[in-house]
VEXLODREN-817608 format. One record per residue (C-alpha): x, y, z; residue in three letters. Coordinates in steps of 0.1 Angstrom, whole numbers, padded with zeros to 4 digits, always signed. Each point is the difference from the previous one (the first is absolute). Layout:
BEGIN
XYZALA
...
//
This chain:
BEGIN
+1689+0730+1197MET
-0021+0016+0027LYS
-0027+0010-0025GLU
-0001-0036-0014LEU
-0004-0014+0035LEU
-0027+0026+0008LYS
-0018-0009-0031LEU
+0002-0038+0007SER
-0014+0006+0035ILE
-0029+0021-0013ILE
-0008-0027-0026LEU
+0002-0027+0026GLY
-0024+0019+0023LEU
-0024+0005-0029ILE
+0001-0037-0009CYS
-0006-0009+0036CYS
-0030+0024+0003ALA
-0014-0014-0033SER
+0004-0036+0012ALA
-0018+0009+0033LEU
-0028+0018-0018ALA
-0005-0029-0024LEU
+0000-0025+0029GLY
-0026+0021+0018SER
-0023+0001-0030VAL
+0004-0037-0005TYR
-0010-0007+0036GLU
-0030+0024-0002LEU
-0013-0015-0032THR
+0009-0036+0005LYS
-0031-0010+0019GLU
-0025+0019-0020PRO
+0014-0014-0032ILE
-0002-0035+0014ALA
-0036+0006+0010ARG
-0009+0012-0034GLN
+0016-0030-0016GLN
-0019-0024+0023GLN
-0033+0018-0008LEU
+0008-0003-0037LYS
+0004-0037+0004LYS
-0032-0003+0020GLN
-0019+0018-0026ARG
+0014-0024-0026ALA
-0010-0030+0021VAL
-0035+0015+0002ALA
-0001+0004-0038ALA
+0006-0038-0005VAL
-0026-0009+0026PHE
-0027+0027-0004PRO
-0025-0022+0020ASP
+0024-0001+0029LEU
+0008+0035+0010PRO
+0027+0005+0025LEU
-0015+0010+0034GLY
-0035-0005+0012GLY
-0007-0036+0007GLY
+0029-0012-0022THR
+0034-0006+0015GLU
+0030+0009-0021GLY
+0035-0011+0009SER
+0034-0008-0016SER
+0028-0024+0006MET
+0035-0006-0013GLN
+0004-0034-0018VAL
+0034-0012-0013CYS
+0002-0028-0025ALA
+0021-0028+0015ASP
+0010+0024+0028ASP
+0020+0020-0024ASN
+0000+0036+0011ALA
+0007+0012-0035GLU
-0032-0017-0013ALA
-0024+0015+0025CYS
-0034+0015-0007ARG
-0024+0022+0019GLU
-0033-0019-0001VAL
-0032+0019+0007PHE
-0028-0021+0016LEU
-0037+0009+0002LEU
-0021-0020+0022SER
-0034+0000+0017GLU
+0003-0017+0034GLY
+0022-0030-0005GLN
-0008-0003-0037ARG
+0025+0013-0024ILE
-0018+0016-0030ARG
+0028+0014-0020GLY
+0038+0002-0004ILE
+0018+0029-0017ALA
+0037+0003-0011LEU
+0018+0030-0015GLU
+0018-0008-0032ALA
+0026+0020-0020PHE
+0009-0003-0037ALA
+0023+0018-0025ASP
-0024+0015-0026GLY
+0009+0018-0032TYR
+0001+0034+0017GLY
+0013-0010+0034GLY
-0012-0019+0032PRO
-0036-0012+0002ILE
-0014-0005+0035ASP
-0029-0025+0001VAL
-0022-0013+0029MET
-0010-0036-0005VAL
-0031-0013+0017GLY
-0004-0037+0005LEU
-0027-0022+0016LEU
+0010-0027+0027PRO
-0002-0027-0027ASP
+0027+0017-0020GLY
-0022+0013-0028SER
+0002+0036-0010LEU
-0025+0026+0013SER
+0012+0031-0018ALA
+0030+0023-0006ILE
+0005+0037+0004SER
+0027+0022-0015ILE
+0014+0021+0028ILE
+0025+0020-0022SER
+0017-0001-0033HIS
+0019+0021-0026SER
-0013-0015-0032GLU
-0008+0019-0032THR
-0033+0018+0001PRO
-0025-0016-0025GLY
+0022-0032-0003LEU
+0016-0016+0030GLY
-0020+0021+0024ALA
-0031-0019-0011ASN
+0011-0028+0024ILE
-0021+0020+0026THR
-0032-0004-0020LYS
-0026-0024+0012GLU
-0001-0018-0034SER
+0036-0012+0007PHE
-0001-0005+0038ARG
-0033-0018+0000SER
+0015-0029-0020GLN
+0019-0011+0031PHE
-0030-0004+0022SER
-0009-0036+0006GLY
+0031-0016-0013LEU
+0005-0034+0015ALA
+0031-0009+0022PRO
+0014-0018-0030ASP
+0025+0027-0012ALA
+0005-0017-0034SER
-0030+0019-0014ALA
+0014+0033+0014TRP
+0016+0011-0032ASP
-0007+0022-0030LEU
-0022-0015-0027LYS
+0028+0002-0025LYS
+0019-0024+0023ASN
-0029-0023+0004GLY
-0014+0016+0031GLY
-0033+0018+0007THR
+0010+0037+0003ILE
-0005+0024-0029ASP
+0030+0024+0000GLN
-0006+0038-0002VAL
+0002+0010-0037SER
+0034+0013-0008GLY
+0013-0007+0035ALA
+0014-0035+0001THR
+0027+0009+0024ILE
-0023+0017+0025SER
-0026-0028-0002SER
+0026-0027+0005ALA
+0016+0018+0029ALA
-0032+0002+0019VAL
-0008-0036-0008LEU
+0034-0012+0012GLN
-0003+0020+0032ALA
-0034-0015+0008VAL
+0010-0035-0009ARG
+0031+0002+0022LYS
-0020+0011+0030GLN
-0027-0027-0006ALA
+0026-0027-0002VAL
+0016+0013+0032PHE
-0033-0001+0018PHE
-0010-0035-0012ASN
+0035-0013+0009ALA
-0004+0014+0036ASN
-0037-0001+0003ARG
-0002-0024+0029SER
+0026+0018+0019ARG
-0018+0034-0004ILE
-0034-0013+0008LEU
+0011-0020+0030SER
+0020+0029+0014ALA
-0031+0022-0002GLN
-0022-0026+0016ALA
+0026-0004+0028GLU
-0001+0038+0005ALA
-0038-0001+0004HIS
+0002-0027+0026ARG
+0025+0019+0021GLY
+0022-0013+0029PRO
//
């Protein structure tokens, strides 16, 4: 009985020490990881607005926007402006691809039309679904009008050619892009007016 109690105490101490070590590692790495994730997003924003690099004379900021004040339907909206003029809006989108999650940055102009998209990360099949990263696929989104009815694959009556042999990957990206575009256009006045108010200040 004493041996069992001794063993239980030793195991308990080991578990406590392990938990403390893991907690310490988490605290030490939490901020660096968050900074790297933010930098990754900023690089993706710069990719969809190459003529508006973050820094220099261009101001980059972000704001949380919730559809109908629903906390579960919130988006982080990145805004690029020069002075009081908003030049670009970017939203991060997520989709379920054939091989796993696809992370996309969607660039929109203030009128709601699409500027460009950038694939941040994916797990699609090399040579097939992975071709969603190619310019030949991504460039089809540039210039799409705010009317989301045309934002579909050609086989469904839209304007986007799917990646050969990768319907699921193509449709996943398209759905993610369209969802964010619809969100922005539904909340456009709120987003733009909030940014204008921030520029005016108190």
